N, C-alpha and C positions, 0 to 999 in steps of 0.2 A: 186052530179053532176058527171056524167060519163066523162071519158077522152075525148070522142068525142064532148061533149058539152062545154068543157072548152075553153076559148079564147087561141089562139095559137100565134105563133110569127108573123103571118101575120097581126094581129090586133094591134101590137105595131107601133106607128108612126115612120117613118124613122128618125134615129138619136136619138130616145127617146125624141123627141120634146114635149114640153108642149103645147097642142093645146087650152086649156081653159084659157083665160086671167083672171088675178086676182084671181087665185086659192090659192095664198099664205095665204090669210085670213083664210082659212080652217085648216091650219096646224100650231100648236103652236110649233115654233122651238126655242123658248127662253131657253128651258131646256138643250140646247147644251152648254150654257154659262159656262165659267170658271170665268170670271170677269164681274161685274155689274157696269154700270156707275151711279155715284151719283153726283148731281148738287148742288152747293152752291148757293142758291137763292139770297143771298146778293151780290155776286160777278157777277152774270149773268147780262149782258147788253141787252139780247134778240136780239142779232145781227142775230140770226137764222142760223149761219154758220154750227152749228152742224146738224140742220134740213136739210140743203142743201146737206151735205156730207154723211148723214146716208144711207148706201146701202140697208137697210131693211125697210126704212120708219117707223122706230120705235120711232120717236120723234114727238108726236102729238102736234098740235097747238090749242090754244083756245084764241079767241079774238086777233088774230095775235101775240101771244106770245107763247114761248115754254111752254108746259104743261106736263113736266115730261118725262117719258119713257114708251113705250109699252113693258113691260118685257115679254109678251107672244111671241113677235117676235124679240126682241133684242138678238143678238147672242154674244154680248160682245166683238166686234172686237176692240173697243177703238178708232175708227176713230174720233168720236165726241170729245173725250178728247184731242186727238192729234191736231185737227183743231181749237179748242176753243182758240181765241186770248187772253182771260183774264184768262184762265186756271181755270175755275170754275167747270169743270167736272173731277172727279177723278174715276179711275177704282178700285173697291174694290173686294176682293175675294168673290166669290159667296157663299162659305161655311159660311161666316159671317152672312148670312141672313137665317131666318127660314121660311119665307113665301114661 
């Protein structure tokens, strides 16, 4: 592609805005993580507070209950662990996992 055919600065949205809604599903951002949330299923009361506070929507629900974590999009911020009233979520070092 020659230089005159390349998109220029005029094609970038003002302020670098994201114009396409819902595009986060296309990008796996979970590999930024340093810590990974792990849930103790026996302690969990399914209050769903972790789900409500997760800024990345990385806590899926199944049959109106917490169904683990979406590690493709979880960035390991730890908000879920901090907000959990029964402390059933623990943040573990990402290096401890091989998947």
